N, C-alpha and C positions, 0 to 999 in steps of 0.2 A: 807465149809467156805473158803473164799478167804484169801490167805496168801501173805505177802509182798515178799516172795521168794518161788520158786516152791516146791511142795511136795517132789520132788526127792532130793532137797538140805536138807530139813528137815529130810528125811530118812537118808541121808549120815551123818548128824551131830548128830542125836539123835535116830531115831526109829529103824534103822537096824544096826547102829554102835555098835560094841561089844568090850569088853575088850579082848585083845589078850594075849595068853599064849605061842604060838609057832609062829615062823617066817619063811618066805620064805628067801632064800639066795639071796636077791636082795638088792643092795646097795642103800643108800640114799645119794645124792650128797651134798657137801657143799653149792652149789648154792641153793638147796631146803631148807637147814637149814637157810640160810640167808633170803629167802623169807618167811619162817615160822616166824622168829623173826620179820621181817618187818610188818607182819600182826598182830601178837599177841600184839606187843607193842602199838597198837592203842586202845586197850581195856581200859576202864576207871579205874582209881585208885583215891583214895582220895587225893586231892590237887596235882594230877598228880605225886604222890610221886614215883611210879615205882620202888619199892624196890627189885623186883625179879632179881636174877642172875642165869644164866643157864650155866651148863657145859655139853656139848654134848660129850659123851663118844662114840667114833667111832672106836677105835683101840683095838687090842688084849691086848696091854700093858695097856691101860686105863681100860679095863674090868678086867684084873688081879688085878689092884689096888682096884677096887670096890668089887671084889669077896669076900674077907675075912669079909666084913661088912654086907653081905646079909644073910637073913634067908635061910636055906637049900632049902625050897620050891621055892625060887626065883632065885637060882643060874642058872639053865638052861635057864630061861627066859632072864636073863641079858646077859649070855654068848653067846646066839644065836641071840640076837636082833641086827640089823644093827646099831642102835643108842640107847643108854640109856641116858636120860637127867636127870641130878641132878638139881632139882628145889630148889633154896635157896632164902634167903632174906637177904639183907644187913641192918644191924642195924645202919649203918651210912648213910642211904638213905637221911636223911635230909640235908646232906652236898650238895646234888645236887639240892635242892629246889630253890636256887636263879636262877638257869638255867631253871629248869623245871616248876616253878610256879612263874614267875618273877614279877607279878603285886602286890604282897604283901610280907611281911617278914614272910613267913611260917616257915622258919628255926627256928625262935625264939619260935614257938609253941612247939618244941620238945627238944631243948637244955636243958639238966638237968632233963628231965622228962622220966626216963627209962621205966616206965610202959606204957606210951603212945607210946614211940618208939617201944617197943616189940609188943604191940597189933597192931599198925598200920603196922609194917613191916610184921608180920605174916599174918594178914588178907589180905592185899593187895598183898603180894607175893603169897598167895594161890589163890586169884582171877587170878593173872597172869598165874599161873600154869594151871588153868582151861581154860584160853584163849589159852594157848599153845595147849591144846588138841583139842579145837574147830578149831583152825587155822590149825592144822595138818590134821584133818579129812577133812576140806574144801579143802586142797591141795592134797587129795587122799592118805594120810598116815593113817595107823592104829595106835592105842595107847594101851599100857598096863601099866596103872598106878599102883604103888606099894608103900606101906608104910612099908614093912617088911624088915627093915635093921637097923643097928646101926647108929643113927644120929651122935653120938659123934665120932665114928670111921671115918665116911665119912667126917665130918668136919675137923678132924685132917689130913686126907689124901689129901683132895681137897681144903680146905679153911684155912689151917694153917696160923697163923699170919695175919688174916684178920678179918673183922667184919661181914662176911657172915656166916649164919647158914643154914643147909639143912632142907628141909621140907619133900618132897617126891621125888620119882624117877618115870620115865615113859619111857617104851620102845617105840620106834618109828620104823616104817618100813612097811612092807607089810605082813599082818598076814596070817598064815596058818589056814584055817577054821577047820582043824581037832583038833585044840587045844582050840576051843571055847566051853565053857560050855553052857548048856541049859539056856535060858533067865530066870533070877530070877524075881519074882514078884516085883511090885512097889506099894507103898501105894496109895490108891484112894484119890481123892481130899478131901473128907469129913474127912479123918483121918489125913491129913497133913496140911490142909488149913482152914482158916477162912476168911470170908468177913464181915467186921464190918462197 
C-alpha cells in the first residue's frame, strides 16, 4: 500500500518506536526542545484552544523537586532521563481564545461553564501531549510516558498559584535498548473498531 510518508517514517513514529525505561547519558539541547514545541503546537485542538502547558525538567534540581511525587517504580526513569516533561493543561485556556480563535467570540462559550472548561482542557491537553510524543519521535528522540505520580503534589510543586493542572509526564532523550520490554500485543481491528 502506498503511504503519504515513507515506511521508514511510519516505523520511527509507530511500528518500531518503543516506550523507554532506561536512558543513554546524552543531553537534549534547549534548541531541540524549542523545535519540538514548534512542531507539536501545530497539531489541531478544538477551537485552536491549545490548553497544554509543558514544564521541561532538565536539571538535577528540577528532578529532585519531582522525585518525591513519583511512584517508586518511576524514580530511576525520571532521575536518569535527560528531560522529563510535565504535561499539564490550563483551566484558564479560554482567556487566550480571542488571540487563538479570533474570528468568533469563543471565550463566551466557556465563561462560567466549569464542566465544559475541564473537559475541553483535559481532552485537548491530552491530545497535545500525544502530539509531543509524535513530534519527539519525528525529531529522533525517544519517549517514556508515565502516569505513576501524585498529580496534586506535582501541581503544588510546579503549578502553585496558577490555573494549570498536571496530566502525565514523559521522559525524553535517547533510549537505552536494554531497558525496553518485549512488545506487548495490541487489539486487532475487529475487537477495537467498527465500520458503520
